[in-house]
C-alpha positions as CSV (number, residue, x, y, z in Angstrom):
1,M,61.9,-4.1,-38.3
2,A,58.8,-1.6,-39.6
3,A,55.7,-2.5,-41.1
4,I,54.7,-0.7,-43.5
5,V,50.1,0.5,-43.2
6,R,48.8,3.2,-45.7
7,L,47.6,5.7,-43.6
8,S,43.7,5.7,-45.7
9,S,43.0,1.9,-44.2
10,V,43.5,4.4,-40.8
11,C,41.6,7.8,-41.7
12,R,38.3,7.7,-41.4
13,R,36.8,8.0,-45.0
14,G,40.1,7.2,-47.5
15,V,41.4,11.3,-46.1
16,K,44.7,12.1,-46.7
17,P,47.2,13.5,-44.7
18,L,48.7,16.6,-45.5
19,F,52.6,15.3,-45.3
20,Y,52.7,11.6,-46.3
21,Q,50.9,10.8,-49.2
22,S,50.4,7.1,-48.5
23,T,52.8,5.0,-46.5
24,L,54.0,5.3,-43.4
25,L,56.3,4.2,-41.7
26,V,55.3,2.7,-38.0
27,R,57.7,0.4,-35.3
28,P,56.0,-3.2,-33.5
29,V,53.8,-1.7,-30.5
30,V,55.8,-5.4,-29.2
31,V,58.7,-7.5,-30.8
32,L,59.1,-10.4,-29.1
33,H,63.9,-11.6,-29.3
34,K,63.3,-15.8,-30.1
35,E,64.9,-16.5,-27.1
36,Q,62.1,-14.7,-25.7
37,Q,58.1,-16.7,-24.5
38,P,55.7,-14.7,-25.0
39,H,54.0,-15.4,-21.6
40,P,49.9,-15.3,-20.6
41,L,48.8,-11.5,-19.0
42,T,48.1,-13.6,-15.7
43,A,52.0,-13.9,-15.0
44,R,53.6,-10.5,-15.8
45,I,51.4,-9.6,-13.2
46,H,52.7,-8.9,-9.5
47,S,50.6,-8.1,-5.8
48,S,53.0,-7.0,-3.2
49,P,52.3,-7.9,-0.2
50,P,51.4,-5.1,2.5
51,L,53.8,-3.1,4.7
52,Y,51.9,-3.3,7.6
53,A,49.7,-5.7,8.3
54,G,49.1,-9.7,8.3
55,S,46.5,-9.8,4.6
56,D,43.9,-11.5,6.7
57,S,43.6,-8.0,9.2
58,N,41.2,-6.0,9.3
59,A,43.3,-3.0,10.2
60,A,43.4,-1.2,7.2
61,S,38.9,-1.5,7.4
62,L,39.3,-0.5,11.2
63,H,41.7,2.3,9.7
64,W,39.3,3.6,6.9
65,T,35.9,3.5,9.9
66,A,37.8,5.1,11.9
67,E,38.3,8.4,9.9
68,R,35.0,8.3,9.0
69,V,33.4,8.3,12.9
70,L,35.7,11.7,13.3
71,S,35.2,13.4,10.7
72,I,31.2,13.0,11.7
73,A,32.3,13.6,14.7
74,L,33.7,16.3,13.1
75,L,30.5,17.7,12.0
76,A,28.7,16.5,15.5
77,L,30.9,19.3,17.7
78,G,30.7,22.1,15.1
79,P,27.1,22.9,15.9
80,V,27.8,20.7,20.1
81,A,30.7,24.0,20.4
82,Y,28.6,27.0,19.1
83,F,25.8,25.7,21.9
84,S,27.5,25.0,24.3
85,P,31.7,26.0,24.6
86,G,33.0,25.5,27.3
87,P,36.5,23.3,28.6
88,V,36.1,20.2,26.9
89,I,34.8,20.5,23.4
90,D,37.6,22.5,22.7
91,Y,40.0,20.0,23.8
92,S,37.8,17.6,21.9
93,L,38.4,19.8,19.0
94,A,41.7,19.9,19.7
95,A,42.4,16.4,19.6
96,A,40.2,16.0,16.1
97,L,41.2,18.6,14.3
98,T,44.7,17.7,15.6
99,L,44.1,13.8,14.4
100,H,42.0,14.9,11.0
101,G,45.3,16.6,9.9
102,H,47.7,13.7,10.7
103,W,45.5,11.6,8.9
104,G,44.5,13.7,6.2
105,L,48.2,14.1,5.5
106,G,50.0,10.4,6.1
107,Q,47.8,10.6,3.2
108,V,48.9,12.4,0.6
109,L,52.3,11.5,2.3
110,T,51.3,8.0,1.3
111,D,50.8,9.1,-2.3
112,Y,53.2,11.4,-2.9
113,V,56.5,10.4,-1.2
114,H,58.4,7.7,-2.7
115,G,61.6,5.6,-1.5
116,D,62.5,4.9,2.7
117,T,65.1,7.7,3.8
118,K,62.5,10.4,2.0
119,V,59.4,8.8,3.8
120,K,60.7,8.2,6.9
121,L,61.8,11.7,7.5
122,A,58.3,13.1,5.8
123,S,57.1,10.2,8.2
124,A,58.9,11.5,11.4
125,G,58.1,15.3,10.1
126,L,54.4,14.2,10.0
127,F,54.6,13.4,13.8
128,V,56.6,16.0,15.0
129,L,54.1,18.6,12.9
130,S,51.2,16.7,14.7
131,T,53.0,16.5,17.8
132,V,53.5,20.4,18.3
133,T,49.8,21.3,16.3
134,F,48.3,19.5,19.6
135,A,49.8,20.7,21.6
136,G,49.8,24.0,20.2
137,L,45.8,23.8,21.0
138,C,46.3,22.7,24.2
139,Y,48.5,25.5,26.1
140,F,45.6,28.1,23.7
141,N,42.9,26.1,25.2
142,Y,45.4,26.8,28.3
143,N,46.3,30.0,29.3
144,D,43.7,31.5,26.6
145,V,40.2,31.4,25.4
146,G,39.2,28.2,24.0
147,I,39.3,27.2,20.2
148,C,34.9,28.1,20.5
149,N,35.2,31.6,21.4
150,A,37.6,32.1,19.5
151,I,35.9,30.9,16.7
152,A,33.1,32.9,18.3
153,L,34.7,36.7,18.3
154,L,35.7,36.0,14.9
155,W,32.8,36.2,13.5
156,S,31.1,38.8,16.2
157,K,33.4,41.8,14.7
């Protein structure tokens, strides 16, 4: 069923449109069938339970706090790595950078990857990538100059 609406009543100050002179056929936004009963708005809202934690758990809050603490620790590791480079700082940077990247890419996967199989494949790929990244940084720290000295060498040239 279509409703006839005068455009002059819709447009401000009676501006006439170029192609339609006086009327426009508009379909109604909501059409109820005779057997359909109108539902209150709250009956249509559904909330899904959390997938990994119970509703009384504070795991998400702790994870959020851990992400912020790690970000602040990375900010603090920058000057410490500059003023006192060493193996402890190199391995701390390797762990912190890998974990920071893992959590960040995990959020991207959560937002943009949908479907059970795709989520499992993406999560497995993320774990492999994070493991290879951490192993590569540790290998670099052990067999080469380390992260702190490598960045110092890049800045010196």
